[in-house]
C-alpha positions in Angstrom: 12.4 -6.4 -50.2 14.7 -7.4 -47.4 16.4 -4.7 -45.4 20.0 -5.4 -44.2 21.2 -3.5 -41.2 24.8 -2.6 -40.8 26.7 -2.9 -37.5 26.3 0.8 -37.0 22.5 0.6 -37.6 22.3 -2.2 -35.1 24.4 -0.3 -32.6 22.2 2.8 -33.0 19.1 0.7 -32.3 20.8 -0.7 -29.2 21.8 2.7 -28.0 18.2 4.0 -28.5 16.7 1.0 -26.7 19.2 1.5 -23.8 18.2 5.2 -23.6 14.5 4.3 -23.5 15.1 1.6 -20.9 17.0 4.0 -18.7 14.3 6.6 -18.9 11.6 4.0 -18.0 13.7 2.8 -15.2 14.2 6.3 -13.8 10.5 6.9 -14.0 9.7 3.6 -12.2 12.3 4.4 -9.5 10.6 7.8 -8.9 7.2 6.2 -8.7 8.5 3.6 -6.3 10.0 6.3 -4.1 6.7 8.2 -4.1 4.8 5.0 -3.1 7.3 4.2 -0.3 6.9 7.7 1.0 3.2 7.4 1.1 3.3 4.0 2.7 5.7 5.3 5.4 3.0 7.9 6.4 0.3 5.3 6.9 -0.7 4.0 10.3 -0.5 0.3 11.1 -4.3 0.1 10.8 -4.3 1.8 7.4 -1.5 -0.6 6.2 -3.5 -3.6 7.4 -6.7 -2.3 5.7 -4.8 -1.8 2.4 -3.2 -5.2 2.7 -6.7 -6.7 3.2 -8.1 -4.9 0.2 -5.2 -6.0 -1.9 -5.8 -9.6 -0.8 -9.5 -9.3 -1.6 -8.7 -8.0 -5.1 -6.2 -10.8 -5.7 -8.8 -13.4 -4.5 -11.4 -11.9 -6.9 -9.0 -11.9 -9.8 -8.2 -15.5 -9.0 -11.9 -16.5 -8.9 -12.5 -14.7 -12.2 -9.6 -16.5 -13.9 -10.8 -19.8 -12.6 -14.3 -19.1 -13.8 -13.0 -18.1 -17.3 -10.9 -21.3 -17.4 -13.9 -23.4 -16.5 -16.0 -21.7 -19.2 -13.3 -22.4 -21.8 -13.1 -26.1 -20.8 -16.9 -26.4 -20.9 -17.0 -24.7 -24.3 -14.2 -27.0 -25.6 -15.9 -30.1 -24.3 -19.3 -29.0 -25.7 -17.8 -28.4 -29.1 -15.9 -31.7 -29.1 -19.0 -33.6 -28.1 -21.1 -31.9 -30.8 -18.4 -32.8 -33.4 -18.6 -36.4 -32.3 -22.3 -36.5 -32.3 -23.1 -34.1 -35.2 -20.7 -35.6 -37.7 
């Protein structure tokens, strides 16, 4: 059974979505303000240490992604070769 929405139904959905978005945005702004306040209290050395840690995490994520991609390519090639040989 297909449900048809009226203009008022669609408008109500838009209003509800807008309300949800505004609440999420306000929460994100609060968290950003908290983070900025914390960062402003850090010393230069602490900021540099955190930046270095963030860079190390990013490098590790990149390495993991590349390893996963290589594994998928290897798996794909292995299956393709098997299909060529086995069939």
